[in-house]
A tleap script that builds the chain and sets N, CA, C and O, in Angstrom:
source leaprc.protein.ff14SB
mol = sequence {
  NMET LYS LYS ILE LEU PHE VAL ILE ALA ILE
  THR ALA SER ILE PHE ILE ILE ASN SER LEU
  VAL ARG SER ILE TYR ASP LEU TRP GLY LYS
  GLN ASP LEU ILE THR LYS ALA GLN ASP GLU
  LEU VAL ARG GLU LYS LYS GLU ASN GLN ASP
  LEU LYS SER LYS LEU SER GLN ALA GLN SER
  SER LYS PHE VAL GLU GLU GLU ALA ARG ASN
  LYS LEU LEU LEU ILE LYS PRO GLY GLU GLN
  GLN VAL ILE ILE PRO GLN ASP LEU LEU SER
  SER SER ASP SER ALA LYS LYS LYS ASP THR
  ARG PRO ASN PHE ARG LYS TRP TRP ASP LEU
  PHE CPHE
}
set mol.1.N position { -6.240 -45.308 -60.482 }
set mol.1.CA position { -7.119 -44.612 -59.439 }
set mol.1.C position { -6.374 -44.645 -58.319 }
set mol.1.O position { -6.250 -43.622 -57.646 }
set mol.2.N position { -5.685 -45.995 -57.906 }
set mol.2.CA position { -4.954 -46.066 -56.457 }
set mol.2.C position { -3.832 -44.941 -56.557 }
set mol.2.O position { -3.772 -44.205 -55.572 }
set mol.3.N position { -3.414 -44.824 -57.036 }
set mol.3.CA position { -2.241 -43.784 -57.002 }
set mol.3.C position { -2.695 -42.720 -56.888 }
set mol.3.O position { -1.911 -41.907 -56.400 }
set mol.4.N position { -3.976 -42.236 -57.219 }
set mol.4.CA position { -4.516 -40.687 -57.220 }
set mol.4.C position { -5.065 -40.824 -55.690 }
set mol.4.O position { -4.770 -39.923 -54.906 }
set mol.5.N position { -5.844 -41.908 -55.245 }
set mol.5.CA position { -6.058 -41.842 -53.682 }
set mol.5.C position { -4.780 -42.037 -53.029 }
set mol.5.O position { -4.838 -41.541 -51.904 }
set mol.6.N position { -3.833 -42.472 -53.229 }
set mol.6.CA position { -2.519 -42.461 -52.227 }
set mol.6.C position { -2.115 -41.519 -52.179 }
set mol.6.O position { -1.495 -41.340 -51.130 }
set mol.7.N position { -2.133 -40.381 -53.088 }
set mol.7.CA position { -1.373 -38.773 -53.110 }
set mol.7.C position { -2.514 -38.280 -52.667 }
set mol.7.O position { -2.214 -37.479 -51.782 }
set mol.8.N position { -4.084 -38.337 -52.850 }
set mol.8.CA position { -4.261 -37.340 -51.999 }
set mol.8.C position { -4.415 -37.553 -50.610 }
set mol.8.O position { -4.688 -36.676 -49.790 }
set mol.9.N position { -4.176 -39.095 -50.311 }
set mol.9.CA position { -4.014 -39.130 -48.630 }
set mol.9.C position { -2.962 -38.758 -47.814 }
set mol.9.O position { -2.879 -38.243 -46.699 }
set mol.10.N position { -1.886 -39.292 -48.961 }
set mol.10.CA position { -0.158 -38.574 -48.155 }
set mol.10.C position { -0.826 -37.166 -48.108 }
set mol.10.O position { -1.086 -36.736 -46.984 }
set mol.11.N position { -1.197 -36.246 -49.396 }
set mol.11.CA position { -1.164 -35.131 -48.595 }
set mol.11.C position { -2.278 -34.443 -47.757 }
set mol.11.O position { -1.999 -33.286 -47.442 }
set mol.12.N position { -3.470 -34.903 -47.333 }
set mol.12.CA position { -4.042 -34.695 -46.185 }
set mol.12.C position { -3.537 -35.008 -45.011 }
set mol.12.O position { -3.908 -34.359 -44.033 }
set mol.13.N position { -2.323 -36.360 -44.821 }
set mol.13.CA position { -2.142 -36.768 -43.609 }
set mol.13.C position { -0.888 -35.525 -43.717 }
set mol.13.O position { -0.516 -35.092 -42.626 }
set mol.14.N position { -0.437 -35.125 -44.566 }
set mol.14.CA position { 0.885 -34.044 -44.366 }
set mol.14.C position { 0.236 -32.934 -44.175 }
set mol.14.O position { 0.832 -32.183 -43.402 }
set mol.15.N position { -0.877 -32.481 -44.624 }
set mol.15.CA position { -1.722 -31.069 -44.091 }
set mol.15.C position { -2.295 -31.090 -42.350 }
set mol.15.O position { -2.251 -30.193 -41.508 }
set mol.16.N position { -2.808 -32.459 -42.263 }
set mol.16.CA position { -3.046 -32.745 -40.776 }
set mol.16.C position { -1.841 -32.797 -39.586 }
set mol.16.O position { -1.826 -31.969 -38.676 }
set mol.17.N position { -0.961 -33.738 -39.693 }
set mol.17.CA position { 0.429 -33.334 -39.592 }
set mol.17.C position { 0.859 -31.936 -39.180 }
set mol.17.O position { 1.009 -31.552 -38.021 }
set mol.18.N position { 1.078 -31.066 -40.547 }
set mol.18.CA position { 1.477 -29.819 -39.982 }
set mol.18.C position { 0.522 -28.711 -38.989 }
set mol.18.O position { 0.887 -27.737 -38.330 }
set mol.19.N position { -0.801 -29.297 -39.190 }
set mol.19.CA position { -1.884 -28.168 -38.366 }
set mol.19.C position { -1.515 -29.027 -36.990 }
set mol.19.O position { -2.296 -28.598 -36.141 }
set mol.20.N position { -0.853 -29.830 -36.519 }
set mol.20.CA position { -1.307 -30.661 -35.322 }
set mol.20.C position { 0.376 -29.851 -35.016 }
set mol.20.O position { 0.174 -28.757 -34.488 }
set mol.21.N position { 1.398 -30.035 -35.150 }
set mol.21.CA position { 2.354 -29.521 -35.062 }
set mol.21.C position { 2.592 -27.903 -35.117 }
set mol.21.O position { 3.764 -27.534 -35.039 }
set mol.22.N position { 1.770 -27.102 -35.220 }
set mol.22.CA position { 1.529 -25.707 -34.872 }
set mol.22.C position { 0.834 -25.689 -33.924 }
set mol.22.O position { 1.154 -24.883 -33.050 }
set mol.23.N position { -0.190 -26.409 -33.729 }
set mol.23.CA position { -1.104 -26.300 -32.572 }
set mol.23.C position { -0.071 -26.723 -31.482 }
set mol.23.O position { 0.234 -25.880 -30.639 }
set mol.24.N position { 0.386 -27.736 -31.444 }
set mol.24.CA position { 1.603 -27.939 -30.532 }
set mol.24.C position { 2.294 -26.623 -30.176 }
set mol.24.O position { 2.130 -26.050 -29.099 }
set mol.25.N position { 2.953 -26.259 -31.007 }
set mol.25.CA position { 3.732 -25.048 -30.987 }
set mol.25.C position { 3.156 -24.159 -30.161 }
set mol.25.O position { 3.621 -23.715 -29.111 }
set mol.26.N position { 1.997 -23.883 -30.736 }
set mol.26.CA position { 1.485 -22.842 -30.262 }
set mol.26.C position { 1.251 -22.909 -28.585 }
set mol.26.O position { 1.679 -22.066 -27.798 }
set mol.27.N position { 0.313 -24.354 -28.159 }
set mol.27.CA position { 0.121 -24.404 -27.052 }
set mol.27.C position { 1.761 -24.212 -25.745 }
set mol.27.O position { 1.952 -23.717 -24.634 }
set mol.28.N position { 2.383 -24.777 -26.543 }
set mol.28.CA position { 3.831 -24.300 -25.897 }
set mol.28.C position { 4.258 -23.208 -25.682 }
set mol.28.O position { 4.879 -23.080 -24.627 }
set mol.29.N position { 4.139 -22.285 -26.364 }
set mol.29.CA position { 4.223 -20.745 -25.856 }
set mol.29.C position { 3.511 -19.943 -25.471 }
set mol.29.O position { 3.888 -18.812 -25.163 }
set mol.30.N position { 2.296 -20.356 -25.402 }
set mol.30.CA position { 1.009 -20.055 -24.683 }
set mol.30.C position { 1.325 -20.114 -22.831 }
set mol.30.O position { 0.992 -19.307 -21.964 }
set mol.31.N position { 2.435 -22.001 -22.677 }
set mol.31.CA position { 2.401 -22.467 -21.783 }
set mol.31.C position { 3.630 -21.087 -21.118 }
set mol.31.O position { 3.576 -20.578 -19.998 }
set mol.32.N position { 4.331 -20.868 -21.882 }
set mol.32.CA position { 5.464 -20.013 -21.347 }
set mol.32.C position { 4.957 -18.676 -20.764 }
set mol.32.O position { 5.420 -18.085 -19.788 }
set mol.33.N position { 3.752 -18.252 -21.669 }
set mol.33.CA position { 3.130 -16.953 -21.579 }
set mol.33.C position { 2.407 -17.099 -19.921 }
set mol.33.O position { 2.541 -16.183 -19.110 }
set mol.34.N position { 1.656 -18.359 -19.594 }
set mol.34.CA position { 1.260 -18.503 -18.387 }
set mol.34.C position { 2.147 -18.400 -17.424 }
set mol.34.O position { 1.925 -17.625 -16.494 }
set mol.35.N position { 3.133 -19.044 -17.463 }
set mol.35.CA position { 4.430 -19.540 -16.497 }
set mol.35.C position { 4.561 -17.957 -16.306 }
set mol.35.O position { 4.146 -17.615 -15.198 }
set mol.36.N position { 4.980 -17.010 -17.013 }
set mol.36.CA position { 5.629 -15.079 -16.769 }
set mol.36.C position { 4.555 -14.779 -16.325 }
set mol.36.O position { 4.764 -13.869 -15.523 }
set mol.37.N position { 3.150 -15.082 -16.383 }
set mol.37.CA position { 2.056 -14.436 -15.778 }
set mol.37.C position { 2.066 -14.644 -14.211 }
set mol.37.O position { 2.279 -13.765 -13.376 }
set mol.38.N position { 1.749 -16.203 -13.933 }
set mol.38.CA position { 2.516 -16.440 -12.928 }
set mol.38.C position { 3.127 -16.311 -11.999 }
set mol.38.O position { 2.794 -16.554 -10.839 }
set mol.39.N position { 4.261 -15.843 -12.461 }
set mol.39.CA position { 5.449 -15.385 -12.065 }
set mol.39.C position { 5.043 -13.717 -11.682 }
set mol.39.O position { 5.107 -13.345 -10.511 }
set mol.40.N position { 4.741 -13.032 -12.481 }
set mol.40.CA position { 4.384 -11.405 -12.212 }
set mol.40.C position { 3.255 -11.465 -11.383 }
set mol.40.O position { 2.968 -10.496 -10.680 }
set mol.41.N position { 2.524 -12.572 -11.381 }
set mol.41.CA position { 1.278 -12.168 -10.070 }
set mol.41.C position { 1.814 -12.768 -8.362 }
set mol.41.O position { 1.293 -12.483 -7.284 }
set mol.42.N position { 2.690 -13.423 -8.559 }
set mol.42.CA position { 3.225 -13.855 -7.429 }
set mol.42.C position { 3.986 -12.695 -6.924 }
set mol.42.O position { 4.028 -12.379 -5.735 }
set mol.43.N position { 4.585 -12.078 -7.882 }
set mol.43.CA position { 5.365 -10.755 -7.371 }
set mol.43.C position { 4.278 -9.473 -7.132 }
set mol.43.O position { 4.486 -8.450 -6.478 }
set mol.44.N position { 3.534 -9.706 -7.581 }
set mol.44.CA position { 2.137 -8.072 -7.039 }
set mol.44.C position { 2.220 -8.445 -6.440 }
set mol.44.O position { 3.005 -7.858 -5.695 }
set mol.45.N position { 1.717 -9.692 -5.878 }
set mol.45.CA position { 0.922 -10.092 -4.574 }
set mol.45.C position { 1.991 -9.642 -3.496 }
set mol.45.O position { 1.609 -8.919 -2.576 }
set mol.46.N position { 3.240 -10.017 -3.566 }
set mol.46.CA position { 4.028 -9.845 -2.404 }
set mol.46.C position { 4.080 -8.212 -2.220 }
set mol.46.O position { 3.915 -7.765 -1.085 }
set mol.47.N position { 4.302 -7.334 -3.299 }
set mol.47.CA position { 4.516 -5.764 -3.177 }
set mol.47.C position { 3.016 -5.614 -2.637 }
set mol.47.O position { 2.893 -4.990 -1.583 }
set mol.48.N position { 2.062 -6.032 -3.143 }
set mol.48.CA position { 0.926 -5.704 -2.398 }
set mol.48.C position { 0.617 -6.209 -1.017 }
set mol.48.O position { -0.479 -5.911 -0.542 }
set mol.49.N position { 1.398 -6.890 -0.364 }
set mol.49.CA position { 1.552 -7.523 0.847 }
set mol.49.C position { 2.425 -6.199 1.662 }
set mol.49.O position { 2.082 -5.600 2.681 }
set mol.50.N position { 3.139 -6.084 1.171 }
set mol.50.CA position { 4.646 -4.746 1.573 }
set mol.50.C position { 3.720 -3.818 1.713 }
set mol.50.O position { 3.583 -3.350 2.844 }
set mol.51.N position { 2.879 -3.331 0.648 }
set mol.51.CA position { 2.111 -1.681 0.634 }
set mol.51.C position { 1.098 -2.104 1.560 }
set mol.51.O position { 0.740 -1.139 2.235 }
set mol.52.N position { 0.491 -3.166 1.861 }
set mol.52.CA position { -0.328 -3.181 2.871 }
set mol.52.C position { -0.023 -2.871 4.624 }
set mol.52.O position { -0.601 -2.232 5.503 }
set mol.53.N position { 1.199 -3.702 4.540 }
set mol.53.CA position { 1.893 -3.636 5.812 }
set mol.53.C position { 2.312 -1.990 5.823 }
set mol.53.O position { 2.266 -1.407 6.906 }
set mol.54.N position { 2.613 -1.442 4.922 }
set mol.54.CA position { 3.279 -0.184 5.123 }
set mol.54.C position { 2.129 0.739 5.458 }
set mol.54.O position { 2.367 1.581 6.324 }
set mol.55.N position { 0.950 0.725 4.930 }
set mol.55.CA position { -0.289 1.330 4.959 }
set mol.55.C position { -0.609 1.257 6.486 }
set mol.55.O position { -0.764 2.290 7.138 }
set mol.56.N position { -0.701 0.042 7.030 }
set mol.56.CA position { -0.723 -0.107 8.074 }
set mol.56.C position { -0.128 0.339 9.117 }
set mol.56.O position { -0.638 0.810 10.133 }
set mol.57.N position { 1.361 0.133 8.770 }
set mol.57.CA position { 2.443 1.112 9.569 }
set mol.57.C position { 1.788 2.636 9.990 }
set mol.57.O position { 1.452 3.135 11.064 }
set mol.58.N position { 1.785 3.168 8.386 }
set mol.58.CA position { 1.066 4.419 8.374 }
set mol.58.C position { 0.350 5.231 9.123 }
set mol.58.O position { 0.673 6.272 9.696 }
set mol.59.N position { -0.900 4.523 9.054 }
set mol.59.CA position { -1.906 4.637 9.758 }
set mol.59.C position { -1.923 4.639 11.399 }
set mol.59.O position { -2.822 5.249 11.979 }
set mol.60.N position { -1.031 4.027 12.044 }
set mol.60.CA position { -0.642 3.901 13.238 }
set mol.60.C position { -0.594 5.201 14.530 }
set mol.60.O position { 0.595 5.443 14.321 }
set mol.61.N position { -0.786 5.722 15.129 }
set mol.61.CA position { -0.672 6.703 16.059 }
set mol.61.C position { 0.745 7.088 16.361 }
set mol.61.O position { 0.876 8.286 16.610 }
set mol.62.N position { 2.087 6.200 16.409 }
set mol.62.CA position { 3.038 6.377 16.703 }
set mol.62.C position { 3.872 6.805 15.536 }
set mol.62.O position { 4.862 7.521 15.683 }
set mol.63.N position { 3.410 6.300 14.222 }
set mol.63.CA position { 3.929 6.745 12.946 }
set mol.63.C position { 3.576 8.351 12.772 }
set mol.63.O position { 4.410 9.198 12.451 }
set mol.64.N position { 2.447 8.557 12.993 }
set mol.64.CA position { 1.873 9.584 12.678 }
set mol.64.C position { 2.556 11.074 13.928 }
set mol.64.O position { 2.654 12.292 13.778 }
set mol.65.N position { 2.874 10.157 15.040 }
set mol.65.CA position { 3.486 11.237 15.954 }
set mol.65.C position { 5.012 11.607 15.598 }
set mol.65.O position { 5.440 12.753 15.741 }
set mol.66.N position { 5.707 10.662 15.177 }
set mol.66.CA position { 6.881 10.693 14.453 }
set mol.66.C position { 7.062 11.610 13.451 }
set mol.66.O position { 7.860 12.548 13.429 }
set mol.67.N position { 6.260 11.271 12.619 }
set mol.67.CA position { 6.317 11.891 11.296 }
set mol.67.C position { 6.347 13.752 11.572 }
set mol.67.O position { 7.096 14.610 11.103 }
set mol.68.N position { 5.333 13.837 12.407 }
set mol.68.CA position { 4.937 15.161 13.256 }
set mol.68.C position { 6.503 15.964 13.698 }
set mol.68.O position { 7.174 16.955 13.410 }
set mol.69.N position { 6.510 15.042 14.382 }
set mol.69.CA position { 7.851 15.542 15.331 }
set mol.69.C position { 9.221 15.711 14.122 }
set mol.69.O position { 10.087 16.584 14.187 }
set mol.70.N position { 9.154 14.987 13.406 }
set mol.70.CA position { 10.436 14.757 12.314 }
set mol.70.C position { 10.055 15.874 11.181 }
set mol.70.O position { 10.861 16.791 11.019 }
set mol.71.N position { 9.092 15.849 10.541 }
set mol.71.CA position { 9.221 16.870 9.204 }
set mol.71.C position { 8.161 17.899 9.450 }
set mol.71.O position { 7.928 18.588 8.457 }
set mol.72.N position { 7.418 18.197 10.586 }
set mol.72.CA position { 6.567 19.386 10.501 }
set mol.72.C position { 7.336 19.892 12.014 }
set mol.72.O position { 6.705 20.802 12.552 }
set mol.73.N position { 8.241 19.571 12.562 }
set mol.73.CA position { 8.598 20.298 13.730 }
set mol.73.C position { 7.790 20.516 14.991 }
set mol.73.O position { 7.996 21.360 15.863 }
set mol.74.N position { 6.742 19.516 14.924 }
set mol.74.CA position { 6.002 19.874 16.225 }
set mol.74.C position { 6.453 18.860 17.201 }
set mol.74.O position { 7.025 17.797 16.963 }
set mol.75.N position { 6.063 19.419 18.467 }
set mol.75.CA position { 6.401 19.093 19.709 }
set mol.75.C position { 5.034 18.837 20.744 }
set mol.75.O position { 3.994 19.444 20.486 }
set mol.76.N position { 5.102 17.900 21.931 }
set mol.76.CA position { 4.128 17.444 22.764 }
set mol.76.C position { 4.039 19.246 23.624 }
set mol.76.O position { 4.788 20.223 23.622 }
set mol.77.N position { 2.952 18.982 24.145 }
set mol.77.CA position { 2.703 19.847 25.127 }
set mol.77.C position { 3.468 19.586 26.584 }
set mol.77.O position { 3.304 18.632 27.344 }
set mol.78.N position { 4.522 20.944 26.764 }
set mol.78.CA position { 4.865 20.340 27.922 }
set mol.78.C position { 6.220 20.128 27.657 }
set mol.78.O position { 6.821 20.142 28.731 }
set mol.79.N position { 7.179 19.886 26.461 }
set mol.79.CA position { 8.073 19.883 25.859 }
set mol.79.C position { 8.680 21.133 25.432 }
set mol.79.O position { 7.937 21.969 24.917 }
set mol.80.N position { 9.999 21.406 25.575 }
set mol.80.CA position { 10.741 22.467 24.893 }
set mol.80.C position { 11.427 21.893 23.409 }
set mol.80.O position { 11.704 20.745 23.060 }
set mol.81.N position { 11.534 22.853 22.896 }
set mol.81.CA position { 12.028 23.085 21.685 }
set mol.81.C position { 13.284 23.652 21.500 }
set mol.81.O position { 13.282 24.882 21.485 }
set mol.82.N position { 14.618 22.964 21.320 }
set mol.82.CA position { 15.810 22.936 21.107 }
set mol.82.C position { 16.241 23.719 19.553 }
set mol.82.O position { 15.911 23.255 18.462 }
set mol.83.N position { 17.016 24.953 19.740 }
set mol.83.CA position { 17.252 24.991 18.274 }
set mol.83.C position { 18.756 25.366 18.085 }
set mol.83.O position { 19.246 26.431 18.462 }
set mol.84.N position { 19.285 24.573 17.588 }
set mol.84.CA position { 21.014 24.797 17.676 }
set mol.84.C position { 21.439 26.036 16.615 }
set mol.84.O position { 20.889 25.791 15.541 }
set mol.85.N position { 21.881 26.737 16.570 }
set mol.85.CA position { 22.446 28.131 16.004 }
set mol.85.C position { 23.039 27.151 14.593 }
set mol.85.O position { 22.948 25.931 14.727 }
set mol.86.N position { 23.584 27.653 13.381 }
set mol.86.CA position { 23.961 26.885 12.474 }
set mol.86.C position { 25.271 27.404 12.940 }
set mol.86.O position { 25.691 26.408 13.531 }
set mol.87.N position { 26.208 28.324 13.066 }
set mol.87.CA position { 27.160 28.649 13.704 }
set mol.87.C position { 27.835 27.567 14.297 }
set mol.87.O position { 28.847 27.037 13.839 }
set mol.88.N position { 27.132 27.195 15.527 }
set mol.88.CA position { 28.069 26.277 15.979 }
set mol.88.C position { 28.014 24.766 15.558 }
set mol.88.O position { 28.671 23.839 16.032 }
set mol.89.N position { 27.080 24.735 14.561 }
set mol.89.CA position { 27.433 23.021 13.908 }
set mol.89.C position { 28.121 23.277 13.016 }
set mol.89.O position { 28.483 22.215 12.509 }
set mol.90.N position { 28.699 24.459 12.296 }
set mol.90.CA position { 29.553 24.335 11.593 }
set mol.90.C position { 31.094 24.516 12.241 }
set mol.90.O position { 32.142 24.082 11.762 }
set mol.91.N position { 30.935 25.198 13.328 }
set mol.91.CA position { 32.154 25.235 14.181 }
set mol.91.C position { 32.252 23.670 14.622 }
set mol.91.O position { 33.426 23.617 14.987 }
set mol.92.N position { 31.880 22.768 14.749 }
set mol.92.CA position { 32.184 21.658 15.432 }
set mol.92.C position { 32.756 21.042 14.631 }
set mol.92.O position { 33.661 20.310 15.032 }
set mol.93.N position { 32.365 21.115 12.791 }
set mol.93.CA position { 33.047 20.238 12.163 }
set mol.93.C position { 34.230 21.029 11.766 }
set mol.93.O position { 34.968 20.249 11.164 }
set mol.94.N position { 34.806 22.292 11.818 }
set mol.94.CA position { 35.552 22.847 11.608 }
set mol.94.C position { 36.794 21.955 12.687 }
set mol.94.O position { 37.870 21.588 12.216 }
set mol.95.N position { 36.454 21.740 13.984 }
set mol.95.CA position { 37.375 21.196 14.731 }
set mol.95.C position { 37.684 19.834 14.509 }
set mol.95.O position { 38.259 19.210 15.400 }
set mol.96.N position { 37.359 19.248 13.366 }
set mol.96.CA position { 37.822 18.259 13.038 }
set mol.96.C position { 38.291 18.564 12.147 }
set mol.96.O position { 37.568 18.698 11.160 }
set mol.97.N position { 39.963 18.875 12.007 }
set mol.97.CA position { 40.342 19.202 10.901 }
set mol.97.C position { 40.714 18.069 10.029 }
set mol.97.O position { 40.938 17.007 10.610 }
set mol.98.N position { 40.805 18.092 8.952 }
set mol.98.CA position { 41.342 17.451 7.906 }
set mol.98.C position { 42.745 17.236 7.790 }
set mol.98.O position { 43.473 18.211 7.604 }
set mol.99.N position { 43.287 15.930 7.886 }
set mol.99.CA position { 44.896 15.529 7.874 }
set mol.99.C position { 44.901 15.525 6.322 }
set mol.99.O position { 44.488 14.592 5.634 }
set mol.100.N position { 45.424 16.691 5.859 }
set mol.100.CA position { 46.147 16.572 4.015 }
set mol.100.C position { 47.248 16.270 3.655 }
set mol.100.O position { 47.746 16.629 2.588 }
set mol.101.N position { 47.941 15.357 4.748 }
set mol.101.CA position { 48.975 15.051 4.381 }
set mol.101.C position { 49.119 13.505 3.295 }
set mol.101.O position { 48.323 12.575 3.425 }
set mol.102.N position { 49.949 13.491 2.552 }
set mol.102.CA position { 50.099 12.257 2.056 }
set mol.102.C position { 50.263 10.906 2.827 }
set mol.102.O position { 50.957 10.677 3.818 }
set mol.103.N position { 49.371 9.994 2.051 }
set mol.103.CA position { 49.628 8.630 3.036 }
set mol.103.C position { 50.884 8.014 3.642 }
set mol.103.O position { 51.077 7.465 4.727 }
set mol.104.N position { 51.798 8.316 2.445 }
set mol.104.CA position { 53.233 7.957 2.756 }
set mol.104.C position { 54.011 8.578 4.079 }
set mol.104.O position { 54.848 7.964 4.739 }
set mol.105.N position { 53.549 9.944 4.326 }
set mol.105.CA position { 53.726 10.318 5.336 }
set mol.105.C position { 53.240 10.106 6.673 }
set mol.105.O position { 53.841 10.229 7.740 }
set mol.106.N position { 51.986 9.748 6.425 }
set mol.106.CA position { 51.111 9.318 7.623 }
set mol.106.C position { 51.568 8.061 8.392 }
set mol.106.O position { 51.526 7.804 9.596 }
set mol.107.N position { 52.043 7.313 7.269 }
set mol.107.CA position { 52.363 5.608 7.518 }
set mol.107.C position { 54.055 6.112 8.325 }
set mol.107.O position { 54.404 5.654 9.413 }
set mol.108.N position { 54.649 6.810 7.756 }
set mol.108.CA position { 55.802 7.182 8.349 }
set mol.108.C position { 56.224 7.545 9.959 }
set mol.108.O position { 57.242 7.305 10.608 }
set mol.109.N position { 54.483 8.494 10.410 }
set mol.109.CA position { 54.933 9.311 11.272 }
set mol.109.C position { 54.289 8.395 12.165 }
set mol.109.O position { 54.283 8.639 13.371 }
set mol.110.N position { 53.673 7.229 11.638 }
set mol.110.CA position { 52.988 6.174 12.734 }
set mol.110.C position { 53.759 5.368 13.413 }
set mol.110.O position { 53.520 4.991 14.560 }
set mol.111.N position { 55.050 4.954 12.520 }
set mol.111.CA position { 55.878 4.043 12.553 }
set mol.111.C position { 57.219 4.741 13.251 }
set mol.111.O position { 58.035 4.112 13.925 }
set mol.112.N position { 57.269 5.765 13.042 }
set mol.112.CA position { 58.823 6.288 13.057 }
set mol.112.C position { 58.732 7.714 14.027 }
set mol.112.O position { 59.746 8.375 14.250 }
savepdb mol mol.pdb
quit
């Protein structure tokens, strides 16, 4: 009788220990999950702050005026718009002729 009670007590103890170990392991995994969620929360708060600052900048009159000038090609009253023809732009690029000599030739000409 004592042996049966002893075996039952050992079996119950093993079952309880197994349950406790699983609970500890689950809590440990959830702690990692909470840490990751907190890191993500901090990152999202920073992004939210950046977006709020960009929004306040975009709502300023200076930003609206700059965008109207650059993207919509609008001008203030009393200003004149200057349009440069494409052929003048391309001629300034051709004025800077590219040196196609090999590098050793450039060095040779530089020193001798």
